[in-house]
Steps between C-alpha positions, in 0.01 A plus 500: 500500500620841417509778752238695298260201516548457865441865562175484290370216688571665835328826379188311383484341844541840660224632286262234587586517864459878492141492364239599761271227606196730489416830340677745720763518767623790698801533290303488176614323199863639501689190580347284226517797257869546578561129445317511171726801375810321609387179335416697171853655500667163548299343223590773263869478594479119445336551157753747382786288638657754738441265809 
C-alpha cells in the first residue's frame, strides 16, 4: 500500500466518524465539514499525482 492510499483510508474513516449521529450538535456541522474539505483536497492531490 502506498502512503497516499493509507492516508485516504484514514481520512475516509475520519469523515465517517465525524458525521453527526443526528441533525444538530452544539458544535454544528464544522467537524464533518472540515473532514470533507480535507478529504477532497487529498483526493485531488492523489488524482493529480502530487501525493
